C-alpha positions in Angstrom: 6.6 0.3 27.8 4.4 -2.7 28.4 6.3 -5.7 26.5 6.5 -9.3 25.6 9.7 -11.1 25.6 10.4 -14.5 24.0 13.8 -16.3 24.6 14.1 -19.5 22.5 16.6 -22.5 22.3 16.3 -24.4 19.3 18.5 -27.3 17.9 18.9 -27.7 14.0 20.5 -30.4 12.4 22.5 -30.5 9.1 20.9 -27.5 7.0 21.8 -24.2 5.7 18.9 -21.9 6.8 20.3 -18.6 5.6 23.1 -18.1 3.2 25.5 -15.3 2.2 26.4 -14.1 -1.2 28.6 -17.0 -1.5 26.0 -19.6 -0.9 27.4 -20.2 2.5 25.6 -20.4 5.8 25.7 -17.2 7.6 28.0 -16.8 10.6 29.2 -14.3 13.1 31.9 -13.7 15.8 30.5 -13.4 19.4 32.6 -14.2 22.4 35.7 -14.5 20.3 34.5 -17.4 18.2 32.6 -18.1 15.1 28.9 -18.7 15.8 26.1 -20.0 13.2 23.9 -17.2 12.4 20.5 -16.7 10.9 19.5 -13.2 10.1 16.4 -11.6 11.6 14.9 -10.7 8.3 15.2 -14.5 7.1 13.3 -15.9 10.2 10.8 -12.8 10.1 9.8 -13.8 6.6 9.1 -17.3 7.7 7.2 -15.8 10.6 5.1 -13.7 8.3 4.3 -16.5 6.0 2.9 -18.6 8.6 1.0 -15.9 10.4 -0.6 -15.5 7.1 -1.3 -19.1 6.7 -2.7 -19.1 10.3 -4.9 -15.8 10.1 -5.4 -14.7 6.4 -8.1 -12.3 7.4 -5.8 -10.1 9.6 -2.7 -10.8 8.0 -2.9 -9.5 4.3 0.1 -7.4 3.8 2.4 -8.1 0.9 5.9 -6.9 0.2 6.3 -6.4 -3.6 7.6 -4.1 -6.2 4.6 -4.8 -8.2 2.6 -1.9 -7.2 1.5 -0.9 -10.6 0.1 -4.4 -11.1 -1.8 -4.6 -7.8 -3.5 -1.1 -8.6 -4.0 -1.7 -12.1 -6.1 -5.2 -11.0 -8.1 -3.0 -8.4 -9.0 -0.5 -10.9 -10.1 -2.9 -13.4 -12.2 -4.6 -11.0 -14.0 -1.3 -10.8 -14.8 -1.3 -14.5 -11.8 1.0 -15.4 -10.4 -0.1 -18.9 -7.0 -1.7 -18.8 -4.9 0.8 -20.4 -6.5 3.7 -18.5 -5.8 1.8 -15.0 -2.2 1.4 -16.1 -1.7 5.0 -16.7 -3.4 5.7 -13.6 -1.4 2.9 -11.5 1.9 4.2 -12.7 1.2 7.8 -11.7 0.1 6.6 -8.1 3.2 4.4 -7.7 5.4 7.3 -8.7 4.0 9.1 -6.1 4.8 6.5 -3.3 8.1 5.5 -4.7 10.4 5.9 -7.6 9.3 4.0 -10.6 11.9 1.7 -12.3 12.1 1.5 -16.2 12.1 -2.3 -16.2 9.0 -4.2 -16.4 7.8 -7.5 -15.1 7.0 -10.5 -16.8 3.4 -9.3 -17.2 4.5 -6.3 -18.8 3.9 -4.0 -15.7 6.5 -1.4 -14.3 7.8 -2.1 -10.8 8.8 0.2 -8.3 12.7 0.5 -7.3 12.2 -0.9 -3.8 10.0 -3.4 -1.9 6.9 -2.0 -0.4 4.9 -3.2 2.2 1.0 -2.8 1.5 -2.4 -4.6 2.2 -5.4 -5.1 0.2 -7.4 -2.5 2.1 -4.8 -0.1 1.3 -4.9 -0.9 -2.5 -8.6 -0.4 -2.2 -8.5 2.8 -0.6 -6.2 4.2 -3.2 -8.5 2.8 -5.9 -11.7 4.5 -4.4 -9.7 7.8 -4.1 -9.2 7.9 -7.9 -11.7 11.0 -9.0 -13.3 11.2 -12.4 -11.0 13.8 -13.4 -8.2 11.7 -12.9 -9.8 9.1 -15.1 -10.8 11.6 -17.9 -7.1 13.1 -17.9 -5.8 9.2 -18.3 -8.2 8.6 -21.0 -7.0 11.8 -22.7 -3.1 10.7 -22.4 -4.0 7.1 -23.9 -6.0 8.6 -26.8 -3.1 11.0 -27.7 -0.5 8.2 -27.0 -2.3 6.0 -29.6 -2.5 8.9 -31.9 1.1 9.4 -31.7 2.0 5.6 -32.4 -0.7 5.5 -35.3 0.8 8.4 -36.9 4.6 6.9 -36.3 3.2 3.8 -38.3 1.8 6.0 -41.1 4.9 7.9 -41.3 6.9 4.6 -42.3 4.5 4.0 -45.2 5.1 7.5 -46.9 7.3 7.0 -50.0 10.1 9.6 -50.9 8.0 12.5 -51.4 9.8 15.0 -49.2 6.8 17.5 -49.0 4.6 14.6 -47.7 7.2 13.5 -45.3 7.7 17.1 -44.0 4.1 17.5 -43.4 3.7 14.2 -41.7 6.8 14.9 -39.5 5.4 18.2 -38.4 2.1 16.8 -37.5 4.0 14.3 -35.5 5.7 16.9 -33.6 2.1 18.5 -33.0 0.7 15.3 -31.9 3.7 14.5 -29.5 3.6 18.3 -28.0 -0.3 17.6 -27.4 0.6 14.3 -25.7 3.1 15.9 -23.5 0.4 18.6 -22.7 -2.1 15.8 -21.8 0.4 14.2 -19.3 1.2 17.4 -17.4 -2.5 17.8 -17.1 -2.9 14.3 -15.7 -0.2 15.0 -13.2 -2.1 18.2 -12.0 -5.1 16.2 -11.7 -3.4 14.0 -9.0 -3.5 15.2 -5.4 -0.7 13.7 -3.7 -2.0 14.4 -0.3 -5.2 12.9 -1.1 -3.6 9.6 -2.3 -1.4 9.2 0.8 -4.5 10.3 2.9 -6.4 7.4 1.3 -3.5 5.1 2.1 -3.6 6.0 5.9 -7.3 5.8 6.1 -7.1 2.0 5.6 -6.0 1.8 9.3 -4.1 -1.5 8.9 -7.6 -3.2 9.7 -6.4 -6.3 7.6 -2.8 -5.6 7.8 -1.3 -6.9 11.3 1.9 -8.0 9.8 2.6 -4.3 8.7 1.8 -3.0 12.3 4.2 -6.1 13.6 7.0 -5.9 11.1 6.8 -2.4 10.1 7.1 -0.2 6.9 9.7 2.1 5.6 8.7 4.8 3.0 11.9 7.0 2.4 10.1 9.3 0.0 7.4 10.1 2.7 7.8 9.4 6.4 4.1 9.9 6.9 3.6 6.6 5.2 6.2 5.0 7.6 5.1 2.4 10.2 7.5 1.6 12.9 7.4 -2.0 13.6 6.0 -3.2 17.0 8.1 -6.3 17.0 12.0 -6.6 17.6 14.0 -9.5 16.6 17.6 -10.3 17.1 19.9 -12.5 14.7 19.6 -16.1 16.0 23.1 -17.0 17.2 24.5 -20.4 17.9 25.0 -20.9 21.9 28.4 -22.6 21.0 31.3 -22.4 18.5 30.1 -23.5 14.9 32.1 -24.2 11.9 30.6 -24.7 8.3 31.2 -27.9 6.5 31.6 -29.0 3.1 29.2 -31.7 1.5 30.6 -33.2 -1.6 27.8 -34.8 -3.7 27.6 -36.7 -7.0 24.4 -37.1 -9.1 24.0 -40.4 -11.3 22.8 -40.0 -15.1 19.9 -42.1 -15.4 20.4 -42.5 -19.1 24.2 -43.0 -19.2 25.4 -45.7 -21.5 26.8 -48.8 -19.8 30.2 -48.1 -21.5 30.5 -44.9 -19.5 31.4 -44.9 -15.6 31.5 -42.1 -13.1 29.0 -39.7 -11.9 26.8 -37.3 -14.2 27.5 -34.4 -12.0 29.6 -33.6 -9.0 29.6 -30.5 -6.8 29.6 -29.3 -3.2 27.3 -27.5 -0.8 28.0 -25.9 2.8 26.0 -26.5 5.7 26.4 -26.5 9.6 24.4 -27.7 12.4 23.6 -25.7 15.5 21.8 -25.1 18.7 20.4 -21.5 18.4 19.5 -18.7 21.0 16.5 -16.7 19.3 15.1 -13.5 20.8 11.8 -11.7 19.7 9.9 -8.8 21.6 6.6 -7.1 21.0 5.8 -3.5 22.1 2.2 -4.1 23.4 1.5 -0.4 23.9 2.7 0.4 20.5 0.8 -2.4 18.8 -2.5 -1.0 20.2 -2.0 2.6 19.3 -3.7 4.7 16.4 -0.9 4.3 14.2 -1.0 0.3 14.6 -4.1 -1.6 15.5 -6.3 0.5 17.4 -8.9 0.2 15.0 -9.2 -3.3 15.8 -11.5 -4.8 18.5 -9.7 -6.1 21.8 -10.4 -9.6 20.7 -8.9 -9.0 17.2 -5.7 -7.7 18.7 -5.7 -10.7 21.2 -5.9 -13.0 18.1 -3.0 -11.1 16.4 -0.8 -11.6 19.3 -1.7 -15.0 19.6 -1.0 -15.6 15.9 2.4 -13.7 16.2 3.7 -15.6 19.2 2.6 -19.2 17.6 4.1 -18.3 14.4 7.4 -16.9 16.1 7.7 -20.1 18.1 7.0 -22.6 15.3 8.3 -20.9 12.0 11.5 -21.9 10.7 13.3 -20.6 7.4 12.7 -22.7 4.3 16.1 -22.7 2.5 17.0 -26.1 1.1 14.0 -27.6 2.9 14.0 -30.6 0.2 17.5 -31.6 0.5 18.5 -30.6 4.1 15.2 -30.3 6.0 16.1 -28.8 9.1 12.5 -28.4 10.6 12.4 -28.6 14.3 10.5 -27.2 17.0 12.4 -25.4 20.0 13.5 -27.3 23.0 12.7 -24.3 25.3 10.5 -21.3 25.3 10.5 -18.5 28.0 7.9 -16.1 27.6 7.8 -12.8 29.7 5.6 -9.8 30.0 6.8 -6.6 31.7 4.8 -3.8 32.4 7.8 -1.2 32.1 11.1 -1.0 30.9 12.6 -2.3 27.4 13.1 -5.6 26.1 16.5 -7.4 27.4 18.2 -10.2 25.5 19.7 -13.1 27.4 22.2 -13.6 24.9 25.2 -13.0 27.2 24.3 -16.2 28.7 26.3 -17.8 25.7 29.1 -14.9 25.4 31.3 -17.8 26.8 30.4 -20.5 24.2 28.7 -23.8 25.3 31.4 -26.6 25.4 30.0 -30.2 25.4 30.7 -33.5 24.1 27.2 -34.8 25.1 25.0 -32.1 23.2 24.4 -28.4 23.6 20.5 -27.9 24.3 20.4 -29.0 28.0 23.5 -26.8 28.9 22.1 -23.9 26.9 18.8 -24.0 28.6 20.4 -24.2 32.0 22.6 -21.3 31.1 19.7 -19.3 30.0 17.8 -19.9 33.2 20.6 -18.9 35.2 21.1 -15.5 33.2 17.6 -14.7 33.6 17.6 -15.3 37.3 20.9 -13.2 37.6 19.6 -10.3 35.7 16.2 -10.2 37.6 18.1 -10.2 41.0 20.6 -7.6 39.8 18.5 -5.1 38.0 15.2 -5.7 39.9 13.2 -7.0 36.6 9.8 -7.6 37.4 7.5 -9.7 35.3 3.7 -9.8 35.3 4.0 -12.9 33.3 6.8 -15.7 33.3 6.1 -19.0 31.8 8.1 -21.8 29.8 7.7 -24.4 27.3 8.0 -27.4 28.0 6.9 -26.7 31.6 3.7 -26.2 30.0 2.2 -27.3 26.8 1.8 -24.6 23.7 -2.1 -24.3 24.1 -1.8 -23.3 27.8 1.2 -21.1 27.2 -0.8 -19.2 24.1 -3.9 -18.9 26.3 -1.8 -17.3 29.4 -0.1 -14.9 27.2 -3.1 -13.6 25.4 -4.5 -13.1 29.1 -1.6 -10.8 30.2 -0.8 -9.0 27.1 -3.8 -6.9 25.6 
């Protein structure tokens, strides 16, 4: 397996990059001591968002439960009436994932789990909707409107029992007709054609889906295995969470009153992290991922991924505890075979220092890599480090060796 590895040392000051259910910075025990931790999911989201900003044409994937809304919008752009589009979108969403009974703020039903889809995939689904499906949906809407209208009329009927009985009987017949039409609509849908339409999009505009993967429990044929691999970022040293007590002043408080308008506490930590990311280059170029892209487009994807991975940082509490920093050291490695290997065991014995952690962490990382290379015969076709070279040269050289 040809792959790229990124080994990153990054120091972050007072911050809470990733919090747990108690609003505390996440931690983990490694090497017998508590470490500061940032989950891979947290850092990956920051990377995805930066990659989308850097190259919006190739990174158009969005994770959302609002599949019905997205499909409705696509169908409306193809001159399908909104009420018809909603019915169709709900049926499609129900094929891909289970629909939730709750609706979003715009009145659309949501699917129960987050799904990762691109614009091209939504377009492909919309294009796969046949005239038969549209006609069936129109019939469902028409019968549903008839049921609702008759219910309103039923409320206006006075105490005449005969009239009420007739109206109730008619309502039953209308409801039966509506259910019959709904079944006809379900029959008009071809599950296989909808799923084939999704796969036909070939991720041409969704490098983020190819890189970070998509899990579809209801249909594994729509699952995309992630070409990238990430570890949870861990501090290279023992780290304890600290508590910040703060007081806020009430600007309109009368002069007779004293004291703060509000007091509370926040938890934070500061740490030097070891971060690890890898990219399966063979998988990235296969037909299930980015085979449909040109050689130059795949190179652009890799360049964007590497730059975003190096530069992105989770945005939690960015306005009150801005932890935005850049790495102090990035080791990039490309190997033709084998599997990605972390260098985290360089810090299994936590770094202890009264003069900062970054220099010692970089030294230990280099030592660990040299030891593993010699012991296990690890061979690299590319090996470069920042700040030995600048980011532009680093990216240029990475792209030359990866695809």
